[in-house]
C-alpha positions in Angstrom: 3.9 7.4 14.3 3.8 5.9 17.8 5.0 8.7 20.0 7.8 7.7 22.4 8.0 4.2 20.9 9.0 5.4 17.4 12.3 6.9 16.4 12.0 8.9 13.2 15.1 9.3 11.1 16.0 10.8 7.8 18.9 8.7 6.4 21.1 10.4 3.9 22.3 7.2 2.1 22.2 3.4 2.2 25.0 1.3 0.7 23.5 -0.1 -2.5 25.9 -1.0 -5.3 23.7 -1.8 -8.3 23.5 -4.8 -10.6 21.0 -5.5 -13.3 18.4 -8.2 -13.8 15.5 -8.5 -16.2 12.0 -9.4 -15.0 9.4 -9.9 -17.7 11.4 -7.7 -20.1 11.6 -4.9 -17.5 15.0 -3.8 -16.3 15.4 -3.9 -12.5 18.1 -2.2 -10.5 19.1 -4.5 -7.6 21.2 -3.6 -4.6 24.1 -6.0 -4.4 23.0 -7.5 -1.1 19.4 -8.3 -2.3 17.8 -10.6 -4.8 14.4 -10.4 -6.4 12.3 -13.3 -5.0 8.9 -12.4 -6.4 7.2 -9.9 -8.6 4.0 -9.2 -10.4 4.7 -7.1 -13.5 1.0 -7.3 -14.7 1.9 -8.9 -18.0 -1.0 -10.4 -19.9 -4.6 -9.3 -19.7 -5.9 -10.9 -16.5 -5.3 -10.6 -12.7 -2.9 -13.5 -11.8 -5.0 -15.6 -9.4 -1.8 -17.4 -8.2 -0.9 -14.0 -6.7 -4.1 -12.3 -5.8 -7.7 -12.9 -4.6 -10.6 -10.5 -5.0 -11.9 -9.4 -1.7 -15.7 -9.0 -1.9 -17.1 -6.7 0.8 -20.4 -4.9 1.5 -20.6 -1.2 1.8 -19.3 0.2 5.1 -17.6 -3.0 6.3 -14.6 -0.9 7.6 -14.0 2.7 8.1 -17.5 3.8 7.1 -16.3 3.6 3.5 -18.9 4.3 0.7 -17.9 1.7 -1.8 -18.8 -2.0 -2.3 -15.8 -4.1 -3.3 -16.8 -6.3 -6.2 -15.2 -8.5 -8.9 -16.3 -6.5 -11.9 -14.3 -5.6 -15.0 -15.7 -2.0 -14.7 -13.5 -1.7 -11.7 -10.2 -3.4 -12.8 -8.2 -4.3 -15.8 -4.7 -5.5 -16.7 -3.3 -4.2 -19.9 0.0 -2.9 -21.3 1.9 -4.1 -18.3 -0.2 -2.3 -15.7 -3.0 -2.9 -13.3 -5.8 -0.4 -13.2 -8.1 -0.2 -10.2 -11.1 2.0 -10.8 -13.8 3.3 -8.4 -17.1 4.0 -10.2 -20.2 5.9 -9.2 -23.2 3.6 -9.5 -25.9 5.6 -7.6 -26.3 8.8 -5.7 -23.3 10.5 -4.1 -23.7 8.8 -0.8 -22.7 5.7 1.1 -23.5 2.8 -1.1 -23.3 4.7 -4.4 -19.9 3.3 -5.5 -18.1 0.1 -6.5 -14.4 -0.6 -6.5 -11.8 -3.4 -6.3 -9.7 -4.7 -3.5 -7.0 -7.4 -4.2 -5.2 -9.4 -1.5 -2.3 -11.9 -1.7 -3.4 -13.6 1.6 -2.4 -17.3 1.7 -0.9 -16.9 -1.8 2.1 -14.6 -1.6 3.3 -13.8 2.0 6.7 -12.5 3.0 8.8 -12.0 6.1 11.4 -9.2 5.9 12.9 -7.8 2.7 12.5 -4.8 0.4 8.9 -4.6 -0.7 7.8 -2.0 -3.3 4.9 -0.8 -5.4 5.3 1.5 -8.4 2.1 3.4 -8.9 0.3 6.6 -10.0 -2.5 8.2 -8.0 -5.8 9.8 -9.1 -7.4 13.1 -8.4 -10.3 14.4 -6.3 -12.0 14.6 -2.9 -13.2 11.4 -1.6 -10.6 9.1 -3.1 -8.6 6.9 -0.7 -6.3 4.4 -2.4 -3.8 2.3 -0.4 -0.9 -0.1 -1.0 -0.2 -1.9 2.2 0.3 -5.1 4.2 -1.3 -7.1 7.0 0.1 -9.9 9.3 -0.6 -13.4 8.2 -2.3 -14.1 11.5 -5.0 -11.5 10.9 -7.9 -13.9 10.8 -6.9 -15.5 14.1 -5.4 -12.6 16.1 -7.5 -9.8 14.6 -6.6 -6.2 14.0 -4.5 -4.4 15.2 -2.8 -7.3 17.0 -1.7 -8.7 13.6 0.1 -5.5 12.7 -0.3 -3.3 9.6 2.2 -1.6 7.3 0.8 1.2 5.2 3.4 1.6 2.4 1.3 4.2 0.7 -2.0 5.9 1.6 -3.4 8.8 -0.4 -6.4 11.0 0.4 -7.6 13.1 -2.5 -8.4 16.2 -0.4 -4.6 16.5 0.3 -3.3 16.5 -3.3 0.4 15.7 -3.7 0.8 14.5 -0.1 1.5 10.8 0.5 1.3 9.0 3.8 3.1 6.0 5.4 2.2 4.5 8.7 2.3 1.5 11.0 -0.4 0.2 13.3 0.1 -2.1 16.2 -1.7 -2.9 19.5 0.3 -0.2 21.2 -1.0 2.5 18.9 -3.4 2.5 16.0 -6.2 4.3 14.2 -6.4 7.9 12.9 -5.1 9.7 15.9 -1.5 8.6 15.7 1.2 10.7 14.1 1.3 9.7 10.4 4.3 10.5 8.3 3.2 12.9 5.5 5.4 13.5 2.6 5.1 16.2 0.0 5.4 14.8 -3.5 4.3 17.2 -6.2 3.9 14.8 -9.1 1.9 12.1 -7.3 -1.1 12.4 -9.6 0.9 13.0 -12.8 3.8 10.5 -12.6 4.6 7.0 -11.4 6.6 6.8 -8.1 8.0 3.8 -6.3 6.7 3.4 -2.7 8.7 0.9 -0.6 9.9 -0.4 2.7 13.1 -2.0 3.9 12.0 -4.4 6.6 14.3 -6.3 9.0 14.0 -7.9 12.4 15.1 -4.6 13.9 13.2 -1.9 12.0 11.0 -0.9 9.1 12.2 2.0 6.9 9.9 3.7 4.3 11.3 5.2 1.1 10.1 6.8 -2.1 11.7 6.2 -5.5 15.0 4.9 -4.1 16.1 3.0 -1.0 18.5 5.9 -0.6 15.5 8.2 0.0 14.4 7.1 3.4 11.4 9.1 4.7 10.7 7.4 8.0 11.9 4.6 10.3 10.0 2.6 12.8 12.0 0.9 15.6 10.4 0.6 19.0 12.7 1.0 22.0 11.2 -2.2 23.4 9.9 -5.0 21.1 6.8 -6.7 22.6 3.7 -8.3 21.0 2.1 -4.9 21.4 4.8 -2.9 19.7 6.4 -5.3 17.2 4.1 -7.9 15.5 6.5 -7.9 12.6 8.4 -11.1 13.0 5.9 -13.1 10.9 5.0 -13.2 7.2 2.7 -10.4 5.9 0.5 -10.3 2.8 0.0 -7.6 0.3 -3.2 -5.5 -0.4 -4.1 -3.1 -3.1 -7.4 -1.2 -2.8 -9.2 2.0 -3.8 -11.7 3.1 -1.2 -14.2 6.0 -1.5 -15.1 8.3 1.4 -14.8 6.9 4.9 -13.4 8.1 8.1 -10.3 9.5 6.6 -10.8 9.6 2.8 -14.2 11.4 3.2 -13.1 13.8 5.9 -13.7 16.7 3.6 -16.5 15.2 1.7 -16.8 13.3 -1.6 -16.9 15.1 -4.9 -19.7 13.4 -6.9 -18.6 14.9 -10.2 -15.1 13.3 -10.6 -15.9 9.7 -11.2 -14.7 7.3 -12.4 -11.2 7.6 -11.0 -8.3 5.1 -11.4 -5.1 4.1 -9.5 -2.5 2.6 -11.9 0.0 0.1 -10.6 3.1 -0.7 -12.8 4.5 -3.5 -10.6 4.8 -5.0 -7.2 8.3 -6.5 -6.3 9.8 -8.2 -3.3 13.5 -8.5 -2.7 15.2 -10.4 0.1 18.8 -10.7 1.3 21.0 -13.1 -0.6 
């Protein structure tokens, strides 16, 4: 991630004696030291507007992406306990020829520290670029990257079965930094849990279990440039098409529509 500022570590195990709790009829395994403080299980048949807002953006607003973000039921649905975000081809295979959905919990559900996880299944094909991630609550005032960004999951379809996690700060950001890439052979076939354990000292990324740590960010010196992570952050779920990273090897115009499925979003904090 951020060169000399980042210490990568693979951690063999975390102490996590389990207890059980039910959330919307779904069984949850909880580490003894954590409690569930918020979740969206996508019950019902609508996006819960107490949790999420639709972000409406024109084509190319960021990252040279090809899609327009709209509030259109062709691009999202909630059914059978899952959220479906779909990118659709609406024109020629070029910038502006696609629509998709971006959801944000800004000013609705914001959290400081804890275990935060998404359970999701990815899609196939070149040009797909879904993400499950977070931005600092001061984004509108401070701007990016000063607000900080936590990418719990990014997936680019030209690298099938490889998931990415990353952090952006003022000290290092963009597409030149050393992303953590993880081979996960069933990314497109099965649901996996993508999460972080975030404290005032470090942010650890895991897949499927908090025992399965894949990367740790802990700068040797915490300053405004290296550690903007002592404030609440909000959640974002989006499915981009093309762009600086997702479109690096082109966009396959013959694969659409494609859908990211999200089973749940959960936030745990220390008791």
